[in-house]
N, C-alpha and C positions, 0 to 999 in steps of 0.2 A: 783301951787302945782302939777298939773297933769303932766306937763313937767318934773318936778324934779323927780317924782315917776317913770315916763317912763325911764328917764336917769339912775336912780338907778337900775331899772329892767334890762335894757340893759347891765349895767356893771356886774350885777350878772350873767346873761346868758353868757356873754363873759368869765367871770372867770370860770364858770363851764365847758364851752367848752374847754378852755385852760387846765384845770385840767384833763379833759377826754383825751385830746390829749397827754399830757405828760405821763399820766398813760398808754395809749396805746403804746407810744414809748418805755416806760420802759419795758413793757411786751413782745411786739411783734416787736419792731423796728428792732432788729437784724435780725429776720427772713425776714422781709420786705426788708432789705438791701441786704441780700443774694439773694432773688428772683430778685431784680432789677439788681444786677450785673450779675446774670445768664442770664436774658433776654437781657441785653445790649450786653454781649459777644456772645450770640447766634446770634444776628443780625449783629454785627459790627466786630467780631473777627473771622478771617479765621481759620478753622479746630478746633474750640473750642469744638464742639460736638464729636470729634474723641475719640476713646478709648484710644489712646496713651496720649492725653492731659489730660483726666480724671485720668489716671494712674499717670502722672507726678504731677498733683495737689494733689492727695492723698498722694504720697510719701513726697512731700514738706510740706504739712500741718501737718503731723504726729508729728514732733518734737515740733511745735508751740502748738499743742493741748496738748501733754503730759506735757510740761512745764506749760501751762495754768491751767491744773488740779491741780498741786501743788500750783500754785499761788492762785487759788480759795480757797483752804483750808486755806492758810495763811490769805487771805483777809477776809474769813469767820470768822476767830478767832479775827478779828479787828487788823490784822497785815499786813505785806507786806514782800516780799522776793526779794530784789534787786540783790541777789547773783546768781540767776539761770543761767545767761549767763556765768559767770565765772565757775560754776560747770560743764557746758557743755564743756568748754575749759579744765578743769582739767580732765574730763572724757576722752576726746580724747587723752590727753597726756598719761594717764594711759593705755589706750588701746594700744597705740603704744609701750609702754614699756613692756607690758605683753602679747602681742598677740602671741609671740613665744610659749607660753604654751597652746595656743588654745583660740578660741573666747569665750568659756564659762568662762574660768579663767579670761580673760580680762574683760568680763562683770561683773563678781563678784568683781574684784578689783575696777572697776569704780564705781559700786554701793556702795561699802564700802567707797570709797572716797567721794561720794555725801552724804552718811549718816553721815560721820564725819563732813563735813561742816554744815549740818543741825543740828547736835548735838551741835556744837559750837554756831550757831545762836540761837537755842532754849535755851541753857544754859544762854547765855548772856541776853536774853529777860526774861526768867522765873525766874532765880535765882538772877541775878544781877540787873535786872530792867532796862536794857538798852532799849531805844525805838527801835522797830523793824526796822525802816528806817535807824537808825544809825548802829545798829548791823549788818544788812545785807549789808549795804554800805561798812563797813570795810571788810567783807568777799568778797564782789564784787571786791574790789581792790586787796586784798591779795590772793584770789583764782586764779585770772588770773596770778598774779605774780608767784605763785607756779607752775601753769601750764607751764609757760614759762621757769622756772628754770628746770623743769623736761624734757621739750622738747622745746629747743630754736627756732626751725624752723620746717617748714612743712616737713612731712615724708609720703611717699607713703605707702599704706596698700596693701600688696600683699598676702592676705589670701583667699583661695577659699571659706571658710565659710562666711567670711565677704562680699565677692563679691556676694554670693548667697543671703545673707540677704538683701543687698542693692538693688539688681536687680531682685530677684525672686518673685514668687507670689504663692498663693493658690487659685485655681479656678478663676484666673484672678484678685484677690485682692492682691496688694503688701504686703509683710510681714510687713513693717513699719506701714501701715494702719491697718493691723490686730492687731498688738501690741497695737496701739492707741485705737482701739475699745474695746479690752479686758480691758485696763486700765480705759476707760470711764465707763464701766459697773461696774468695781471693786470700783472705787471712788463713783459712784452714789449709789451703794449698801451700802457702808460704811457710807455715809452721811445720807441716809434715814433710814437704817435698823439696825444700830449698836449703842451700848451704846456710843462708842467713837464719832460717828457722832453727836449724840444728845448733848453730853457734849461740843463738839467743838462749836456748834451753840449757846448753852447757854452761854459759855464764851464770844463769840463774841457779843452776845446781851447785856450782862452786866457782866463784870468780877467781880466786888464786890459782886453782887448777887450770882454769881456762887461760890465764896469762902464761903459766908454765908451758902449756901446750902450744903457745904461739898464736892463739886466736886474737883477732883485732877487737879487743874488748871495748875500747873507747869508741871506735867507729860504730860497732853494733849498738851500743847504748844510745849514742846520738840518733841513730836511725830509728830505734824503738820509740824515742820520745817525739821525733819528727812525725812518725806514723800516727802516734796518739794524737798529736796536735792537728794533723790533717783530717783524721777521722772525726774529731770533735768539731772542726770547722764545717765539714760536710753535714754533720748532724744539725748544726746551727742554721745552715742554709736551708735544709729541708724543713726544719721547724718554722723558719720564717715564711717559707712558701705555704705551709699548712695554716699558720695563723693569719697570713696576709698582713703582717705588721712586723716591724723591727722594734723590739723592746729590750735594750741591753740591761735595764734595771732588773728584770725578772727572768728573762730567758736563761736557761741553764742553771738556775738556782737549785742547789742540792743535787745536781745531776751527778756529781762525783760520788755521792752516797748511793744513788741508784746503781751506778756502774760498778762500784766496788761490791755491792750486795750481789748483783747478777754474777759477777766473776767468782766470788767466794762461794756462793751457794752452788754455782755450777761445777765446783770441784777443783778449781785451780788453786793450789796452795799458796798462802801468803809468803812461804819460804822460797818460792821460785822453783825453777827447774822443770815446770810443766805448764802447758796451756791447754785447757779443754774448751775448744771452740763450740762443740755441740752443747756442752753443759752451760756455757755462757749464753747461748741462744735460749735454752730452756730457762735459765735464771732471769733473763730479761723479760721473757713471756710471763714468768711467775710474778715478777714485780708489777708488770702492767695489769695482770689479772687481779692481783691483790689490791692495787689502787682502785681499779674499776669496781671491784666488789664492794669495797668500803663506801665509795661514792654513791653507787646505786642503792645502797641500803642506808643512805642518809647519815653516815658517820662523818665527822669533821676530818679535814685533811691531816690534822695532827695525829690521828690514829694510824694513818699510813706510815708516818715516820716511826711511830712506836712499833708497828708490826715489822718494818724493815729492820729495826734494831734487834728485835727478838730473832728474826731469821738469821741475821749475821752472827749473833752469839751462838745459836744452834749449829750453824755451819762451821764456825771456827772451832767449837768444842769437838765436833765430829772429826775435823781434820787433825786436831791435837791428839785425840784418842787413837786415831789410825796411825799417827806417827810413832806411837809407843810400841806398835806391834813388832 
């Protein structure tokens, strides 16, 4: 009996330790991953600590982070948005078509295009009852198709304002990174301090309960996907400025994978009801550092996709284990 009791006690202790580990991974694993990659690159990657490298990483992570913010809102409402990469492609096509009227007009048209895609997504989900993955998958295919109809091939961007946006900075901080920081603060404030944010989380936690409580479920869901579309359009505009070219064929390709990875790794559960903006920021930085590390050490791009897949599996497993507590 003593041996049986000791074995049972050992199993309970092991279970508690595993539960604590998965809870720790869920809360802080993404930050630990960023620190590990920073330390690894500091030791093994030449010129990693140079100002030019940090500038490059900041410019490249900005579109991922901006798209991930919109994805976090969608996932927080117990949905998902697979159309974000196609919205980026549509944005770059619209920029090329309307840049002759000035960068601000091109940005406005791109944002309207992203909002229109989000409105269609949200209407299909909120009013017709289409599953988010199906609705946004349709727009993922159709959006890139429309982008290619509008601009069938790559086109150089020769506008001084776009060149300044893509390569300029304020006090050493690149403009795309500054835009990303402003949007992080705006989304964080919206989620934590506004009625819309509280309604979004309530809907993600339990849509039937939200309806019974009288919350405007349809309106909030439409707003969520409009926000996601607008943020993806802004990301496409910034990416176009950085590349100095509009390329709807490749711009935004697999961006939905990077955005979902950043959000899930950052601790936002796929079941909805919670949005971790800080974790999403860390998740986007983790994805960018992981990609840069593999490239700088001469590994093919396919390894980046494999690494992201592993990260997603680990993050989802940690979230599932935590949900059992």
